[in-house]
C-alpha positions in Angstrom: -1.7 20.6 -42.7 -4.3 18.2 -44.0 -2.4 18.2 -47.3 0.6 16.8 -45.4 -1.4 14.1 -43.7 -2.7 12.9 -47.1 0.8 11.7 -47.9 1.2 9.7 -44.7 0.4 6.5 -46.6 3.9 6.5 -48.0 5.4 5.9 -44.5 5.2 2.1 -44.5 5.9 1.9 -48.3 9.2 3.9 -48.5 11.5 1.0 -47.6 9.8 -1.4 -50.0 11.6 -0.5 -53.2 15.0 -1.3 -51.6 13.6 -4.6 -50.2 12.2 -5.7 -53.6 15.4 -4.7 -55.4 17.6 -6.7 -53.0 15.2 -9.7 -53.1 14.9 -9.9 -56.8 18.6 -9.3 -57.1 19.4 -12.3 -54.9 17.0 -14.4 -57.0 17.9 -13.3 -60.5 21.5 -12.0 -60.4 22.8 -13.4 -57.1 26.5 -13.1 -57.9 26.4 -9.4 -58.9 24.1 -8.5 -56.0 26.3 -10.2 -53.4 29.4 -8.5 -54.8 27.8 -5.1 -54.1 26.3 -6.2 -50.8 27.8 -3.5 -48.5 26.4 -0.8 -50.8 22.8 -2.0 -50.2 23.0 -0.9 -46.6 23.1 2.8 -47.6 19.7 2.9 -49.3 18.1 0.9 -46.5 19.3 3.5 -44.0 18.5 6.4 -46.3 14.8 5.5 -47.0 14.2 4.7 -43.4 15.7 8.0 -42.4 13.3 9.8 -44.8 10.5 7.9 -43.0 11.9 9.1 -39.7 12.0 12.8 -40.8 8.4 12.6 -42.0 7.3 10.9 -38.8 9.0 13.6 -36.7 7.3 16.3 -38.6 3.9 14.6 -38.1 4.7 14.2 -34.4 5.5 17.9 -34.0 2.2 18.8 -35.5 0.5 16.5 -33.0 2.3 18.2 -30.1 1.1 21.5 -31.4 -2.5 20.4 -31.2 -3.4 19.2 -34.6 -6.4 17.0 -34.9 -6.4 13.2 -35.5 -6.4 12.3 -39.2 -7.8 9.2 -40.7 -8.1 8.2 -44.4 -9.9 5.1 -45.7 -10.2 3.3 -49.0 -13.1 0.9 -49.7 -11.9 -2.6 -50.4 -15.2 -4.6 -50.3 -18.6 -3.1 -50.0 -22.1 -4.7 -50.1 -25.3 -4.4 -48.2 -24.2 -6.3 -45.1 -20.4 -6.0 -45.1 -17.9 -3.2 -45.7 -14.1 -3.7 -45.5 -11.9 -0.7 -45.7 -8.2 -0.1 -45.5 -6.5 3.1 -44.6 -4.2 4.8 -42.0 -4.7 6.6 -38.8 -2.4 9.4 -37.6 -2.8 10.3 -33.9 -0.4 10.9 -31.0 -0.1 7.1 -30.3 0.8 6.4 -33.9 3.4 9.3 -34.0 5.1 8.0 -30.9 5.4 4.5 -32.3 6.6 5.8 -35.7 9.4 7.8 -34.1 10.4 4.8 -31.9 10.4 2.3 -34.8 12.3 4.5 -37.2 15.0 5.8 -34.8 15.8 2.4 -33.3 15.5 0.8 -36.8 18.1 3.2 -38.3 20.6 2.7 -35.5 20.2 -1.1 -35.7 20.7 -1.0 -39.5 23.9 1.0 -39.0 25.0 -1.4 -36.3 24.2 -4.4 -38.4 26.5 -3.3 -41.2 29.4 -3.9 -38.9 28.0 -6.8 -36.9 27.0 -8.8 -40.0 29.8 -7.7 -42.3 31.5 -11.1 -42.4 28.3 -13.2 -42.5 27.4 -15.0 -45.7 23.7 -14.0 -45.3 24.4 -10.3 -45.1 21.9 -9.3 -47.8 19.3 -11.8 -46.7 19.6 -10.3 -43.2 19.0 -6.8 -44.5 16.0 -8.0 -46.6 14.4 -9.5 -43.5 15.1 -6.6 -41.2 13.9 -4.0 -43.6 10.7 -5.9 -44.3 10.2 -6.2 -40.6 10.5 -2.4 -40.3 7.9 -2.0 -43.1 5.5 -4.4 -41.3 5.8 -2.6 -38.0 5.2 0.8 -39.7 2.1 -0.7 -41.3 1.0 -2.1 -38.0 1.1 1.1 -36.0 -0.6 3.2 -38.8 -3.5 0.7 -39.3 -7.0 2.1 -39.0 -8.9 -1.1 -38.1 -8.6 -4.4 -36.5 -8.4 -6.6 -39.6 -5.6 -4.4 -41.0 -3.7 -4.7 -37.7 -4.1 -8.5 -37.8 -2.7 -8.5 -41.4 0.5 -6.7 -40.4 0.6 -8.5 -37.1 1.1 -11.7 -39.0 3.7 -10.2 -41.2 5.6 -9.1 -38.1 5.4 -12.6 -36.8 6.7 -14.0 -40.0 9.7 -11.7 -40.0 10.4 -12.6 -36.4 10.4 -16.3 -37.4 12.8 -15.7 -40.2 15.1 -13.6 -38.1 15.2 -15.8 -35.0 16.0 -18.7 -37.3 18.4 -16.7 -39.4 21.3 -19.2 -38.7 18.9 -22.1 -39.4 21.8 -24.6 -39.9 22.2 -24.5 -36.1 19.6 -26.9 -34.6 19.1 -24.7 -31.5 18.3 -21.7 -33.7 15.9 -23.7 -35.8 14.2 -25.0 -32.7 14.0 -21.5 -31.2 12.2 -20.0 -34.2 9.7 -22.9 -34.3 9.0 -22.4 -30.6 8.4 -18.7 -31.1 6.2 -19.4 -34.1 4.0 -22.0 -32.3 3.7 -19.9 -29.1 2.7 -16.8 -31.0 0.1 -18.8 -33.0 -1.7 -19.4 -29.7 -2.1 -15.7 -29.1 -2.8 -14.9 -32.7 -5.6 -17.4 -32.9 -7.2 -15.8 -29.9 -6.7 -12.4 -31.5 -8.4 -13.5 -34.6 -11.4 -14.9 -32.7 -11.7 -11.7 -30.7 -11.7 -9.6 -33.9 -14.4 -11.8 -35.5 -16.4 -11.7 -32.2 -16.4 -7.9 -32.1 -17.4 -7.8 -35.8 -20.3 -10.1 -35.0 -21.3 -7.8 -32.1 -20.8 -4.4 -33.6 -20.8 -5.0 -37.4 -17.7 -2.9 -37.9 -13.9 -3.3 -37.5 -13.1 0.5 -37.5 -11.7 1.9 -34.2 -13.9 4.9 -34.4 -17.1 2.8 -34.7 -16.0 0.3 -32.1 -15.2 2.9 -29.5 -18.4 4.8 -30.0 -20.4 1.6 -29.6 -18.4 0.7 -26.5 -19.0 4.1 -25.0 -22.7 4.0 -25.6 -23.6 0.3 -25.2 -21.4 -1.1 -22.4 -22.3 1.5 -19.7 -26.0 1.3 -20.6 -26.1 -2.6 -20.7 -27.0 -2.5 -24.3 -24.7 -5.4 -25.1 -24.1 -8.8 -23.7 -21.4 -8.2 -21.1 -20.3 -11.8 -20.9 -19.7 -12.0 -24.7 -18.0 -8.7 -24.7 -15.7 -9.7 -21.9 -14.8 -13.0 -23.7 -14.0 -11.2 -27.0 -11.9 -8.6 -25.1 -10.0 -11.4 -23.4 -9.3 -13.0 -26.7 -7.9 -9.7 -28.0 -5.7 -9.5 -24.9 -4.5 -13.0 -25.5 -2.8 -11.8 -28.7 -1.0 -9.1 -26.7 0.1 -11.7 -24.1 1.9 -13.8 -26.7 3.4 -11.0 -28.7 4.7 -9.1 -25.6 5.9 -12.2 -23.8 3.5 -12.1 -20.9 3.0 -15.1 -18.5 2.2 -17.8 -19.4 3.2 -17.3 -23.1 6.6 -15.8 -22.3 8.6 -19.0 -22.9 9.6 -18.1 -26.5 11.4 -14.8 -25.7 14.6 -16.2 -24.1 15.1 -18.8 -26.8 14.6 -16.1 -29.4 18.1 -14.8 -28.4 19.5 -17.4 -30.8 19.1 -14.9 -33.6 21.7 -12.2 -34.4 22.1 -9.6 -31.6 20.8 -6.7 -33.7 17.5 -8.6 -34.0 17.4 -8.9 -30.2 17.8 -5.1 -30.0 15.2 -4.3 -32.6 12.6 -7.0 -32.3 12.8 -8.3 -28.8 13.5 -5.0 -26.9 12.1 -2.0 -28.8 9.5 -2.9 -31.4 7.9 -6.3 -31.9 7.5 -7.1 -28.2 6.0 -3.6 -27.8 3.3 -4.5 -30.4 1.2 -6.1 -27.7 1.5 -3.0 -25.5 0.6 -0.9 -28.5 -2.5 -3.0 -29.2 -3.8 -2.6 -25.7 -3.0 1.1 -25.8 -4.9 1.4 -29.1 -7.9 -0.5 -27.6 -7.6 1.2 -24.2 -11.0 3.1 -24.7 -12.6 -0.4 -25.0 -10.8 -2.1 -22.1 -11.4 0.8 -19.7 -15.2 0.0 -19.7 -14.5 -3.6 -18.6 -13.2 -3.6 -15.0 -12.9 -7.4 -14.9 -10.6 -7.4 -17.9 -8.6 -4.4 -16.6 -8.0 -6.3 -13.3 -6.9 -9.4 -15.2 -4.5 -7.3 -17.3 -2.9 -5.8 -14.2 -2.7 -9.2 -12.6 -0.9 -10.7 -15.6 1.4 -7.8 -15.7 2.3 -8.1 -12.0 3.0 -11.8 -12.4 5.1 -11.2 -15.4 7.2 -8.4 -14.0 8.0 -10.4 -10.9 8.6 -13.7 -12.7 10.9 -12.1 -15.3 13.0 -10.5 -12.5 13.4 -13.8 -10.6 14.3 -15.8 -13.7 17.0 -13.3 -14.6 18.9 -13.7 -11.3 21.0 -16.7 -12.1 21.2 -16.8 -16.0 24.8 -17.0 -17.4 23.9 -16.1 -21.0 24.1 -12.3 -21.2 21.4 -12.1 -23.9 19.0 -14.4 -22.0 19.5 -12.3 -18.9 18.5 -9.2 -20.9 15.6 -11.1 -22.4 14.1 -11.9 -19.0 14.7 -8.2 -18.1 12.7 -7.3 -21.1 9.9 -9.6 -20.0 9.9 -8.0 -16.6 9.8 -4.4 -18.0 7.0 -5.4 -20.3 5.1 -6.6 -17.3 5.5 -3.1 -15.8 3.9 -1.6 -18.9 1.1 -4.2 -18.8 0.5 -3.4 -15.1 0.3 0.3 -15.9 -2.3 -0.2 -18.6 -4.3 -2.5 -16.3 -4.5 0.1 -13.5 -5.5 2.8 -16.1 -2.1 4.6 -16.1 -2.1 5.0 -19.9 0.5 7.7 -20.1 3.0 6.0 -17.7 2.8 2.8 -19.8 3.6 4.5 -23.0 6.3 6.6 -21.3 8.0 3.5 -20.0 7.6 1.9 -23.5 9.7 4.7 -24.9 12.4 4.9 -22.2 12.8 1.1 -22.0 13.0 0.7 -25.7 16.1 3.0 -26.0 17.7 1.7 -22.8 17.3 -2.0 -23.7 18.3 -1.4 -27.3 21.6 0.1 -26.0 22.0 -2.9 -23.6 21.5 -5.4 -26.4 23.8 -3.6 -28.8 26.4 -3.3 -26.1 26.1 -7.1 -25.5 26.7 -7.6 -29.2 29.9 -5.5 -28.9 31.0 -7.7 -26.0 30.2 -10.9 -27.9 32.4 -9.6 -30.8 35.2 -8.8 -28.4 35.1 -12.3 -26.8 34.9 -14.3 -30.1 38.7 -14.1 -30.7 39.2 -15.8 -27.3 36.5 -18.4 -27.1 35.7 -19.0 -30.7 32.6 -18.3 -32.8 30.2 -20.4 -30.7 27.3 -18.5 -29.0 27.4 -20.8 -26.1 30.9 -19.4 -25.2 30.9 -15.9 -26.6 27.6 -15.0 -24.8 28.6 -16.8 -21.6 29.2 -14.4 -18.7 31.1 -17.2 -17.0 34.0 -16.6 -19.4 33.9 -12.8 -19.3 35.1 -10.4 -16.6 37.6 -7.5 -16.5 36.5 -6.2 -19.9 36.4 -2.6 -18.7 40.1 -2.1 -19.7 39.6 -3.5 -23.2 36.2 -2.1 -24.3 36.0 1.3 -22.5 33.4 2.8 -24.8 31.1 -0.2 -24.6 31.6 -0.3 -20.9 30.6 3.3 -20.4 27.4 3.0 -22.5 26.5 -0.3 -20.9 26.9 1.2 -17.4 24.7 4.1 -18.2 22.0 2.0 -19.7 22.2 -0.4 -16.8 21.7 2.5 -14.3 18.8 3.8 -16.5 17.0 0.4 -16.4 17.6 0.2 -12.7 15.7 3.5 -12.3 18.6 5.8 -11.2 17.9 9.5 -11.7 18.1 11.5 -13.9 18.3 8.8 -16.5 15.3 7.8 -18.8 13.7 4.9 -17.1 13.7 6.6 -13.7 10.9 9.0 -14.7 8.7 6.3 -16.2 9.2 3.5 -13.8 8.7 5.8 -10.8 5.4 7.0 -12.1 4.3 3.4 -12.6 5.3 2.5 -9.0 3.5 5.6 -7.6 0.3 4.7 -9.5 0.6 1.1 -8.4 0.6 2.1 -4.8 -2.4 4.3 -5.3 -4.3 1.6 -7.1 -3.5 -1.3 -4.8 -0.9 -1.9 -2.0 -0.5 -5.5 -3.3 0.6 -4.3 -6.7 2.7 -1.6 -5.2 4.6 -4.0 -2.9 5.4 -6.5 -5.8 6.3 -3.7 -8.2 8.6 -2.0 -5.7 10.3 -5.3 -4.7 10.8 -6.1 -8.3 12.5 -2.7 -8.8 15.0 -3.8 -6.2 15.5 -7.1 -8.0 16.0 -5.2 -11.2 18.9 -3.3 -9.6 20.4 -6.6 -8.4 20.3 -8.6 -11.6 21.2 -5.7 -13.9 24.3 -4.7 -11.9 25.1 -8.4 -11.7 25.3 -8.5 -15.4 27.6 -5.5 -15.5 29.9 -6.8 -12.7 30.2 -10.3 -14.2 31.2 -8.8 -17.6 33.3 -5.8 -16.8 34.5 -6.2 -13.2 37.3 -8.4 -11.8 39.6 -10.2 -14.2 39.2 -12.0 -17.5 38.1 -15.5 -16.6 38.9 -17.1 -20.0 42.5 -17.9 -20.7 44.4 -15.9 -23.3 45.4 -17.9 -26.4 48.6 -17.7 -28.4 49.2 -18.7 -32.0 51.7 -21.3 -33.1 51.8 -24.3 -35.4 49.5 -26.8 -33.7 46.4 -28.5 -35.0 44.1 -28.2 -32.0 42.4 -25.2 -30.5 40.9 -25.1 -27.0 40.1 -22.8 -24.2 40.7 -22.8 -20.5 38.3 -21.0 -18.2 38.3 -20.4 -14.5 35.1 -21.1 -12.5 32.4 -18.5 -12.6 33.3 -17.3 -9.2 37.1 -17.3 -9.8 39.9 -18.0 -7.3 41.2 -16.0 -4.4 44.1 -13.9 -5.7 46.9 -13.0 -3.3 47.0 -9.4 -2.3 49.4 -7.3 -4.3 49.2 -9.5 -7.4 47.8 -8.1 -10.6 44.7 -10.2 -11.3 44.5 -9.2 -15.0 47.9 -10.2 -16.2 49.0 -13.3 -14.1 51.3 -14.7 -16.8 54.6 -16.5 -16.4 56.9 -17.8 -19.1 58.6 -21.2 -18.8 60.5 -23.4 -21.2 57.4 -25.2 -22.3 55.4 -22.0 -23.1 53.2 -19.4 -21.5 51.1 -20.2 -18.4 48.0 -18.6 -17.0 47.2 -19.3 -13.4 49.9 -21.9 -13.5 48.0 -23.9 -16.1 49.4 -24.8 -19.5 47.8 -22.8 -22.3 46.6 -24.8 -25.3 47.7 -23.4 -28.7 45.7 -22.7 -31.8 46.5 -22.5 -35.5 48.3 -19.5 -36.8 46.0 -19.0 -39.7 43.2 -18.1 -37.3 44.9 -14.7 -36.8 43.2 -13.4 -40.0 39.8 -14.2 -38.6 40.3 -12.6 -35.3 40.8 -9.0 -34.2 44.0 -7.1 -34.9 44.3 -5.8 -31.4 47.1 -7.8 -29.9 50.2 -7.5 -27.8 53.5 -9.3 -28.3 55.3 -11.3 -25.7 58.7 -12.1 -27.1 59.3 -13.2 -30.6 57.3 -16.4 -30.7 54.1 -15.7 -28.8 51.3 -13.2 -29.8 48.2 -12.9 -27.6 44.8 -11.6 -28.7 42.9 -9.6 -26.2 39.3 -8.4 -26.2 39.1 -5.3 -28.3 36.7 -2.5 -29.1 34.4 -2.9 -32.1 34.4 -0.7 -35.2 32.9 2.8 -35.6 29.8 1.6 -37.3 29.0 -0.4 -34.2 30.0 2.3 -31.7 28.1 5.1 -33.3 24.6 3.7 -32.5 25.8 3.2 -28.9 26.7 6.8 -28.6 23.4 8.0 -30.1 21.4 5.7 -27.8 23.4 7.0 -24.8 22.4 10.6 -25.6 18.7 9.5 -25.9 18.6 7.8 -22.5 20.3 10.9 -21.0 17.7 13.3 -22.3 14.5 11.4 -23.4 13.3 11.5 -19.8 12.7 15.2 -20.2 9.4 14.6 -22.0 8.0 13.1 -18.8 9.5 15.6 -16.2 6.7 17.3 -14.4 6.5 21.0 -14.6 4.0 23.6 -13.5 1.6 25.1 -16.0 1.1 28.3 -14.2 4.1 30.3 -15.4 6.5 28.6 -13.1 4.5 29.3 -9.9 4.2 26.2 -7.8 0.6 25.5 -6.9 -0.4 22.1 -5.6 -4.0 22.6 -6.6 -3.1 22.9 -10.3 -2.7 19.8 -12.3 0.8 19.5 -13.6 1.4 18.5 -17.2 4.2 16.9 -19.1 5.2 17.0 -22.8 4.1 13.4 -23.0 0.8 14.3 -21.5 0.3 17.1 -24.0 1.3 14.7 -26.7 -1.2 12.0 -25.7 -4.1 14.2 -24.5 -5.8 14.5 -28.0 -5.7 10.7 -28.4 -7.3 10.1 -25.1 -9.9 12.8 -25.5 -10.8 11.6 -29.0 -12.0 8.3 -27.8 -13.0 8.9 -24.2 -13.4 11.5 -21.6 -10.2 12.9 -20.2 -9.1 11.3 -17.0 -5.7 12.8 -16.5 -4.9 12.8 -12.8 -3.3 15.7 -11.0 0.3 14.9 -9.9 2.1 17.1 -7.5 5.9 17.5 -7.8 6.4 17.2 -4.0 4.5 13.9 -3.9 6.4 12.7 -7.0 9.9 13.2 -5.5 8.8 11.8 -2.1 7.7 8.6 -3.9 11.0 8.7 -5.9 13.1 8.4 -2.8 11.7 5.0 -1.9 12.1 3.6 -5.5 15.6 4.9 -5.9 16.5 3.5 -2.4 15.3 0.1 -3.5 17.3 0.2 -6.7 20.4 1.3 -4.8 19.9 -1.5 -2.3 19.8 -4.0 -5.2 23.0 -2.5 -6.6 24.7 -2.7 -3.3 23.7 -6.4 -2.8 24.9 -7.2 -6.3 28.3 -5.6 -5.5 28.6 -7.6 -2.3 28.1 -10.8 -4.2 29.9 -10.1 -7.5 31.9 -6.9 -7.2 35.1 -8.3 -5.6 35.8 -11.0 -8.2 36.3 -13.4 -5.2 34.4 -16.6 -4.9 30.6 -16.3 -4.7 30.5 -19.0 -2.1 33.2 -17.2 -0.1 31.0 -14.1 -0.1 28.2 -16.3 1.1 30.5 -17.6 3.9 31.2 -14.0 5.0 27.4 -13.5 5.3 26.8 -16.9 7.0 29.7 -16.3 9.4 27.6 -13.5 10.9 25.0 -16.1 11.7 26.4 -18.2 14.6 23.8 -20.8 14.9 24.1 -23.7 12.4 20.3 -24.1 11.8 20.2 -20.6 10.4 23.2 -21.3 8.2 21.6 -24.4 6.9 18.4 -22.5 6.3 20.2 -19.8 4.3 22.0 -22.4 2.3 18.8 -24.1 1.4 17.1 -20.9 0.4 20.1 -20.0 -1.7 20.0 -23.3 -3.5 16.3 -23.1 -4.1 16.4 -19.6 -5.5 19.3 -20.4 -7.7 17.7 -23.6 -9.0 14.4 -21.8 -9.6 16.1 -19.1 -11.6 18.6 -21.1 -13.5 15.9 -23.7 -14.6 13.6 -20.9 -15.7 11.1 -21.5 -12.9 10.6 -25.1 -14.3 8.0 -23.6 -16.6 9.7 -24.9 -19.7 10.0 -28.4 -18.2 6.3 -28.3 -17.2 5.3 -27.3 -20.8 7.5 -30.0 -22.2 5.9 -32.7 -20.1 2.4 -31.3 -20.4 2.3 -30.4 -24.1 5.2 -32.0 -25.9 5.2 -35.3 -24.1 1.5 -35.2 -23.4 0.6 -34.7 -27.0 3.0 -37.4 -28.0 1.5 -39.9 -25.6 -2.0 -38.8 -26.8 -1.0 -39.5 -30.4 0.4 -42.9 -29.4 -2.8 -43.7 -27.6 -4.8 -42.5 -30.6 -2.6 -44.6 -32.9 -3.1 -47.7 -30.7 -6.9 -47.1 -30.7 -6.9 -46.6 -34.5 -4.9 -49.7 -35.2 -6.1 -51.9 -32.4 -9.8 -51.0 -32.3 -10.9 -49.4 -35.5 -8.6 -51.4 -37.8 -9.2 -54.5 -35.5 -12.9 -54.4 -36.0 -12.5 -54.0 -39.8 -9.9 -56.7 -40.0 -12.0 -58.9 -37.7 -15.0 -58.7 -39.9 -12.9 -59.6 -42.9 -11.3 -62.5 -41.1 -14.6 -63.8 -39.9 -16.0 -63.7 -43.4 -12.9 -65.5 -44.6 -13.3 -68.3 -42.0 -17.0 -68.7 -42.7 -16.3 -68.9 -46.5 -13.7 -71.6 -45.9 -16.2 -73.6 -43.8 -19.0 -73.2 -46.4 -16.5 -74.3 -49.1 -16.1 -77.6 -47.4 -19.8 -77.9 -46.7 -20.8 -77.4 -50.3 -18.6 -80.1 -51.8 -21.3 -81.7 -54.0 -21.3 -85.1 -52.2 -24.8 -86.5 -51.3 -23.3 -88.5 -48.4 -22.0 -85.3 -46.8 -25.3 -83.6 -47.2 -27.1 -86.6 -45.5 -24.5 -86.5 -42.7 -25.0 -82.8 -41.9 -28.7 -83.2 -42.2 -28.7 -86.0 -39.6 -26.5 -83.8 -37.3 -28.9 -80.9 -37.5 -31.9 -83.2 -36.8 -30.1 -84.7 -33.8 -29.3 -81.3 -32.4 -32.9 -80.1 -33.0 -34.4 -83.2 -31.3 -32.0 -82.8 -28.4 -33.1 -79.3 -27.6 -36.8 -80.1 -28.4 -36.9 -83.1 -26.0 -35.0 -81.2 -23.4 
């Protein structure tokens, strides 16, 4: 077995040959490389698949009880300093390896279809493959400085991928925003690493945890300095995992291609912060103040992300705020000491949210023939609706992943989220109330996304092709119109002499040559008019959806509680899960085992409340969005039950405040813009004024004074004796005046 572990160093290096070949090919022989661009996707998937097989094999050995393996190479050694690089294989590493490789393979397959018509196809695969390599290196790192090295590589790849379409100003601005925000956390992480090296003299996890276990409980180390350095380490996780207040970059990062949103901003990179805290958990557990702060930040983040997702109209931004909220759940779990629940939710959420993002990409592709190739329109849920008839496979996978994220049993996220909720109530009723209420909000905003995209009728007008120069679209209001009973809402079309009409509005026509750029799924209405409808995407994009659907159906089994006494129920016996068996060696290696005993009866009793909250959120979402009638009409139905006008006025005001808060992102971006962007700009203007008016003014004033004095002296020293006598008499007169006075 140790012989197998010795070759684990190849895990992050396997994708590199393909990356280097594509990169050098684009530089040296760009034409030939681009002509074979679809062929390059196969080796990318192949080498990452080999990495996945190796990772699964190592994980099986970890489940069977193999010991933790660490291998180090000396990089720099002297009397006072030793820097080593290597890799660490333990249960936490094996979990992350499987997660990164499985999601990475599916996203690569999906990207082959999604990016097939993009000019930057090869550049995209270079970036995304290098990102996978960086993440693999990050999770296998054996010390803090090595983690920081790959941490920065991951950030660089994120910057490149978010700004992949850099010709769009909004995408260029988004990648800059992500870069600057993450630099704040990364600077704190670097300071924390240097601080712990100054305290302990080592950067290895083994040495760091041993010193923490021995020094911190016995007050052998400055607690204030240790708390400060630990906080700085946590700051790096806050930025990378989009925790409050450094969460502002994540929604804007949706300007990148949708596969990037699924891989980086749902399953892997944003999970790097959770991984860092899980890796350093034996250190954090000895600092109650930091643990309380972690749980508080997680609680604020999960609630804030849920509230900001309530009124978003961009489907990817809504899912981004959902990701932020679920990352808050993981952070809360780590803060209250629920190590296994946090990692379990990391796994289930990664697969569920990856499926949601890839499903949204399929919807975006289906909408582009109708609204054009602008993300502002193709990602806008205002223009969607009624897509269940046109994209049935995407609709099915999207529905199941939505229910999973809402916590509906027996899907994946139910098992992990319910465990977090139960532990939150046991730790603090305050955290339990907020986490449970947010679970209801999750059901509301996730089902809202589903209903706005698949329920009702298509709110963007159908377009026909004819010989005209202009192209435009017609869309109904987000909340639609009241349709008379008995009328088919999906196909309200009527033909007149002047053309085809939709809801009695004239349809603008677009050029006939656009037909080649759009989908081939169309229907004919007569001999002159051909309409393009939303259509299902290709097999390369549907296959990953199907695999992820299977994963969210069965991945929850690793966390299902079962009795370890040959099937005999005994409340006194601690129940274990496959995940607990998987992670127990990692916990015991660094600290004493603290696995809590969980009873199946208590688990399912607690599950009733969480599922009820989720179902209540689904029900409220259906009331507001399920009928395809006007949103305000639905509010009128509710307000009509309240007879007194003051109560109606109060409900209207609350509705407007909540909508404004959510739609404007809680005004946090506006606050940051005024505080930092405008504040720094005004500070620079003030500094510029001080530099020019004061510093330069003093310098220029001295020079001007010297010039004036020189001019006066020039006239004084003219060489005339009469002038000298005149000035002499003046000086004597002044002297006598003051003397006699």
